[in-house]
C-alpha positions in Angstrom: 102.5 99.5 115.2 104.9 101.9 113.5 102.4 102.6 110.8 99.7 103.4 113.4 102.1 105.8 115.2 103.1 107.4 111.9 99.4 108.0 111.1 98.8 109.5 114.5 101.9 111.8 114.0 100.5 113.0 110.7 96.9 113.6 111.7 96.6 114.3 115.4 95.9 117.9 116.2 97.7 117.4 119.6 100.9 116.7 117.7 100.9 119.9 115.6 103.9 121.2 117.6 105.9 118.1 116.9 105.1 118.4 113.2 106.3 122.0 113.2 109.5 120.9 114.9 110.1 118.2 112.4 109.7 120.8 109.6 112.8 122.5 111.1 114.9 119.4 111.2 117.4 120.8 108.8 117.9 124.1 110.6 117.1 123.4 114.3 119.0 121.1 116.6 115.9 120.0 118.5 114.1 119.2 115.2 117.2 117.2 114.0 117.3 115.2 117.3 113.6 114.4 116.9 114.0 113.3 113.3 117.0 111.1 114.1 115.1 109.5 117.1 112.0 108.8 115.0 114.0 107.5 112.1 115.4 104.6 114.1 111.9 103.3 114.8 110.2 104.5 111.6 112.7 102.6 109.4 110.7 99.4 110.0 108.2 100.7 107.6 109.1 102.1 104.1 105.9 104.2 104.0 106.5 105.6 107.5 110.0 106.7 106.5 108.8 108.4 103.3 106.1 110.2 105.3 108.7 111.3 107.8 111.0 112.6 105.1 108.2 114.6 103.4 107.2 116.1 106.8 110.8 117.0 107.6 111.4 118.3 104.0 114.3 116.0 103.5 113.1 115.5 99.9 116.3 114.1 98.4 116.5 111.4 101.0 112.8 110.6 100.4 113.6 110.2 96.7 116.6 107.9 97.5 114.5 105.7 99.8 111.8 105.4 97.1 114.4 104.3 94.6 115.9 101.8 97.0 112.7 99.8 97.3 112.7 96.3 95.8 109.9 94.1 94.5 109.3 92.4 97.9 108.7 95.8 99.6 105.9 96.9 97.2 103.1 94.6 98.4 99.4 95.1 99.1 100.1 96.5 102.6 102.6 99.0 101.2 100.1 100.2 98.5 97.3 100.6 101.1 99.6 102.8 103.2 100.7 104.7 100.1 97.0 105.4 99.2 96.5 106.9 102.6 99.6 109.1 102.3 98.5 110.4 98.9 95.1 111.4 100.4 96.9 113.1 103.3 98.9 115.2 100.9 95.7 116.9 99.9 94.9 117.9 103.5 95.9 121.2 105.3 98.7 119.3 107.1 100.7 119.2 103.8 99.7 122.6 102.5 103.3 123.8 102.8 104.4 121.0 100.5 101.8 121.8 97.9 102.8 125.5 98.0 106.4 124.5 97.4 105.3 122.9 94.1 104.8 126.5 92.9 108.6 126.7 92.7 109.6 123.4 91.0 113.0 124.9 90.1 113.9 125.2 93.8 112.2 121.9 94.9 113.4 119.5 92.2 113.9 116.6 94.7 110.3 117.1 95.9 109.0 116.6 92.4 111.2 113.6 91.9 110.0 112.0 95.1 106.3 112.6 94.2 106.8 111.3 90.7 108.6 108.3 92.2 105.5 107.6 94.3 103.3 108.0 91.2 105.3 105.4 89.4 104.7 102.9 92.2 100.9 103.3 92.1 98.6 101.2 89.9 97.4 103.4 87.1 93.7 102.6 87.7 93.8 103.4 91.4 92.2 106.5 92.8 95.4 107.6 94.5 97.2 107.5 91.1 94.6 109.9 89.6 94.8 112.2 92.7 98.6 112.5 92.6 98.7 112.8 88.8 96.2 115.6 88.8 98.2 117.4 91.5 101.4 117.1 89.6 99.7 118.4 86.4 99.1 121.7 88.2 102.8 122.3 88.8 103.8 125.4 86.8 106.7 125.2 84.4 107.6 128.9 84.3 109.9 128.7 87.4 112.1 126.0 86.1 115.7 127.1 85.6 117.8 125.4 83.1 120.9 126.0 85.1 119.4 124.5 88.2 118.2 121.4 86.4 121.6 121.0 84.9 123.3 121.2 88.3 120.9 118.6 89.7 121.5 116.1 86.9 125.2 116.7 86.8 125.7 115.5 90.4 125.2 118.5 92.6 122.7 116.9 95.1 121.4 120.1 96.7 120.7 123.0 94.4 117.3 123.8 95.9 116.1 126.2 98.6 118.7 127.7 100.9 117.7 128.4 104.6 119.7 130.7 106.8 120.6 129.5 110.3 121.8 131.6 113.2 125.5 131.0 112.9 125.7 132.3 109.4 126.0 129.0 107.6 123.6 127.9 105.0 121.7 124.6 104.7 120.1 123.2 101.7 116.7 121.6 101.4 118.1 118.2 102.2 120.3 119.1 105.1 123.7 120.1 103.7 125.2 122.9 105.6 127.8 124.9 103.6 130.2 126.7 105.8 131.5 129.8 104.0 130.6 128.5 100.6 133.5 126.0 100.5 133.5 123.9 103.6 132.5 120.3 103.6 128.9 119.3 104.1 127.8 118.1 107.6 124.0 117.6 106.9 123.2 119.6 110.1 124.3 116.5 112.1 122.1 114.1 110.1 124.1 111.5 108.3 121.7 110.5 105.5 124.1 107.9 104.1 124.2 106.1 107.3 120.4 106.5 107.7 119.8 105.0 104.3 122.1 102.0 105.2 120.1 101.6 108.4 116.8 101.6 106.5 118.0 99.1 103.9 119.5 96.8 106.5 116.2 96.8 108.4 114.2 96.0 105.3 116.5 93.1 104.5 115.8 91.7 107.9 112.1 92.0 107.4 112.4 90.2 104.0 114.4 87.4 105.6 111.8 87.1 108.4 109.0 86.9 105.9 110.7 84.2 103.8 111.4 82.2 106.9 107.7 82.4 107.9 106.6 81.4 104.5 109.0 78.3 104.6 107.7 77.4 108.0 104.1 77.6 106.8 104.9 75.4 103.8 106.7 72.8 105.9 103.8 72.6 108.4 101.1 72.2 105.7 100.6 68.6 104.6 101.4 67.7 101.0 98.6 66.8 98.6 99.8 63.2 98.5 99.5 63.0 102.3 96.0 64.5 102.1 94.9 62.1 99.4 96.3 59.1 101.3 94.5 60.1 104.5 91.3 60.6 102.6 91.6 57.1 101.0 92.2 55.5 104.3 89.2 57.3 105.7 86.9 55.7 103.1 88.0 52.2 104.1 85.9 51.4 107.2 86.8 48.4 109.3 84.4 45.5 109.5 82.4 45.6 112.7 81.8 42.1 114.1 79.8 43.4 117.0 77.0 44.6 114.8 73.4 43.2 115.1 72.9 39.6 113.9 71.5 38.9 110.5 67.7 38.4 110.0 68.2 34.7 109.3 69.9 34.1 112.6 67.1 35.6 114.7 65.0 32.9 116.3 61.9 33.5 118.3 60.4 31.1 120.8 59.1 27.9 119.2 60.5 28.8 115.8 62.8 26.5 113.8 65.6 27.8 111.9 65.0 28.1 108.2 
């Protein structure tokens, strides 16, 4: 259900205003409230959360979610949804995201998130070739050595800076820097708690899947039981009520042989 709702959110023309509001999640209180509300339900699906983060431009959190995935999360269902997302990235809905790739020095976490998705795709899949072709077009002239160094050294938000009405500044992933020295408040979005919520929900889904698998195994008869039932089925009981033998049949005036 969450995946269906997520697909509707990403593609429906009637929800264009909601998508525009989500794009302002880091600078607009209404957009932030919408993002937080959707996150609670969307965290049931890894691909829905990744799509939501790409739509809301919370690229660092998207990259963190991708790296938190474990083996059980990357199944056929996940790869099918990922294939759909990669194809959606080539539509006008995500045109803003593709244009941001023209400035890789400012959108380092976007590149990291997309490359993370690329690493999860099978190399022979069509989605892998589509995303790899897109990433090959990213120009290298706008990379700044200082920005890359700051990112790798631990500064989590060196990218684009948006100005909000109160004079504060918020980075691409939601950090609001009050007067270039105050602590970060993430525009009211606690991404650490959100990640914990996502991971806890995925653990519950994995436990539920394991319990279902154990239940199916216990309800399925073993091979020995099947063989025993087949052997007993071949042994038919003698039927004493069958027709008499030919020798026992006597007609009128006939002596027994």
